[in-house]
Biotite code that builds the C-alpha atoms (Angstrom):
import biotite.structure as struc

atoms = struc.array([
    struc.Atom([9.071, -10.075, -5.919], chain_id="A", res_id=1, res_name="MET", atom_name="CA", element="C"),
    struc.Atom([5.417, -9.117, -5.682], chain_id="A", res_id=2, res_name="ASP", atom_name="CA", element="C"),
    struc.Atom([5.259, -10.038, -2.017], chain_id="A", res_id=3, res_name="ASP", atom_name="CA", element="C"),
    struc.Atom([8.337, -7.920, -1.236], chain_id="A", res_id=4, res_name="LYS", atom_name="CA", element="C"),
    struc.Atom([6.827, -4.860, -2.990], chain_id="A", res_id=5, res_name="ALA", atom_name="CA", element="C"),
    struc.Atom([3.506, -5.299, -1.208], chain_id="A", res_id=6, res_name="LEU", atom_name="CA", element="C"),
    struc.Atom([5.226, -5.613, 2.172], chain_id="A", res_id=7, res_name="LYS", atom_name="CA", element="C"),
    struc.Atom([7.196, -2.391, 1.576], chain_id="A", res_id=8, res_name="ILE", atom_name="CA", element="C"),
    struc.Atom([3.985, -0.471, 0.789], chain_id="A", res_id=9, res_name="VAL", atom_name="CA", element="C"),
    struc.Atom([2.083, -2.041, 3.721], chain_id="A", res_id=10, res_name="ARG", atom_name="CA", element="C"),
    struc.Atom([4.902, -1.064, 6.114], chain_id="A", res_id=11, res_name="ASP", atom_name="CA", element="C"),
    struc.Atom([4.956, 2.470, 4.699], chain_id="A", res_id=12, res_name="TYR", atom_name="CA", element="C"),
    struc.Atom([1.201, 2.813, 5.250], chain_id="A", res_id=13, res_name="ILE", atom_name="CA", element="C"),
    struc.Atom([1.469, 1.636, 8.892], chain_id="A", res_id=14, res_name="TRP", atom_name="CA", element="C"),
    struc.Atom([4.310, 4.098, 9.586], chain_id="A", res_id=15, res_name="GLU", atom_name="CA", element="C"),
    struc.Atom([2.473, 7.072, 8.065], chain_id="A", res_id=16, res_name="HIS", atom_name="CA", element="C"),
    struc.Atom([-1.078, 6.286, 9.177], chain_id="A", res_id=17, res_name="LEU", atom_name="CA", element="C"),
    struc.Atom([-2.628, 9.171, 11.158], chain_id="A", res_id=18, res_name="ASP", atom_name="CA", element="C"),
    struc.Atom([-3.109, 7.689, 14.625], chain_id="A", res_id=19, res_name="LYS", atom_name="CA", element="C"),
    struc.Atom([-5.194, 10.665, 15.820], chain_id="A", res_id=20, res_name="SER", atom_name="CA", element="C"),
    struc.Atom([-8.121, 9.728, 13.550], chain_id="A", res_id=21, res_name="ASP", atom_name="CA", element="C"),
    struc.Atom([-11.157, 7.986, 14.978], chain_id="A", res_id=22, res_name="ASP", atom_name="CA", element="C"),
    struc.Atom([-10.180, 4.294, 15.192], chain_id="A", res_id=23, res_name="LEU", atom_name="CA", element="C"),
    struc.Atom([-13.683, 3.170, 14.171], chain_id="A", res_id=24, res_name="ALA", atom_name="CA", element="C"),
    struc.Atom([-13.483, 5.291, 11.005], chain_id="A", res_id=25, res_name="ALA", atom_name="CA", element="C"),
    struc.Atom([-10.201, 3.719, 9.933], chain_id="A", res_id=26, res_name="LEU", atom_name="CA", element="C"),
    struc.Atom([-10.295, 0.321, 8.366], chain_id="A", res_id=27, res_name="ASN", atom_name="CA", element="C"),
    struc.Atom([-7.364, -1.473, 9.976], chain_id="A", res_id=28, res_name="PHE", atom_name="CA", element="C"),
    struc.Atom([-8.100, -4.587, 7.902], chain_id="A", res_id=29, res_name="ASN", atom_name="CA", element="C"),
    struc.Atom([-6.979, -2.881, 4.713], chain_id="A", res_id=30, res_name="PHE", atom_name="CA", element="C"),
    struc.Atom([-5.611, -4.738, 1.712], chain_id="A", res_id=31, res_name="GLU", atom_name="CA", element="C"),
    struc.Atom([-2.656, -3.773, -0.473], chain_id="A", res_id=32, res_name="VAL", atom_name="CA", element="C"),
    struc.Atom([-2.783, -4.864, -4.096], chain_id="A", res_id=33, res_name="TYR", atom_name="CA", element="C"),
    struc.Atom([-0.889, -4.506, -7.351], chain_id="A", res_id=34, res_name="VAL", atom_name="CA", element="C"),
    struc.Atom([-2.726, -2.371, -9.923], chain_id="A", res_id=35, res_name="VAL", atom_name="CA", element="C"),
    struc.Atom([-0.079, -2.597, -12.654], chain_id="A", res_id=36, res_name="TRP", atom_name="CA", element="C"),
    struc.Atom([3.452, -3.921, -13.105], chain_id="A", res_id=37, res_name="LYS", atom_name="CA", element="C"),
    struc.Atom([5.909, -4.104, -15.963], chain_id="A", res_id=38, res_name="ALA", atom_name="CA", element="C"),
    struc.Atom([9.524, -4.923, -16.569], chain_id="A", res_id=39, res_name="LYS", atom_name="CA", element="C"),
    struc.Atom([11.407, -2.139, -18.297], chain_id="A", res_id=40, res_name="ALA", atom_name="CA", element="C"),
    struc.Atom([15.188, -2.076, -18.832], chain_id="A", res_id=41, res_name="LEU", atom_name="CA", element="C"),
    struc.Atom([15.609, -5.100, -16.545], chain_id="A", res_id=42, res_name="GLN", atom_name="CA", element="C"),
    struc.Atom([13.815, -3.352, -13.601], chain_id="A", res_id=43, res_name="ASN", atom_name="CA", element="C"),
    struc.Atom([10.313, -4.003, -12.291], chain_id="A", res_id=44, res_name="TRP", atom_name="CA", element="C"),
    struc.Atom([7.915, -1.070, -12.092], chain_id="A", res_id=45, res_name="LYS", atom_name="CA", element="C"),
    struc.Atom([4.886, -1.281, -9.801], chain_id="A", res_id=46, res_name="TYR", atom_name="CA", element="C"),
    struc.Atom([1.726, 0.715, -9.228], chain_id="A", res_id=47, res_name="LEU", atom_name="CA", element="C"),
    struc.Atom([0.374, -0.402, -5.845], chain_id="A", res_id=48, res_name="ILE", atom_name="CA", element="C"),
    struc.Atom([-2.742, 0.747, -4.009], chain_id="A", res_id=49, res_name="SER", atom_name="CA", element="C"),
    struc.Atom([-4.681, -0.036, -0.859], chain_id="A", res_id=50, res_name="SER", atom_name="CA", element="C"),
    struc.Atom([-8.316, -0.183, 0.214], chain_id="A", res_id=51, res_name="THR", atom_name="CA", element="C"),
    struc.Atom([-7.881, 2.683, 2.711], chain_id="A", res_id=52, res_name="LEU", atom_name="CA", element="C"),
    struc.Atom([-9.879, 5.830, 2.034], chain_id="A", res_id=53, res_name="LEU", atom_name="CA", element="C"),
    struc.Atom([-7.084, 8.133, 3.126], chain_id="A", res_id=54, res_name="ASP", atom_name="CA", element="C"),
    struc.Atom([-6.483, 10.087, -0.074], chain_id="A", res_id=55, res_name="GLY", atom_name="CA", element="C"),
    struc.Atom([-2.955, 8.664, -0.567], chain_id="A", res_id=56, res_name="MET", atom_name="CA", element="C"),
])
């Protein structure tokens, strides 16, 4: 389940990444990681972040 959640966030970042920025300034080797997760009422809740410095 963790891999699926990380893939969803990684795909979202690629779709919404500003392509007009300087390519050298963007770190295209970014990582996506789970900050927090919990199961509440039989549903998983995730807080996921990335190493990009994009303010998202």
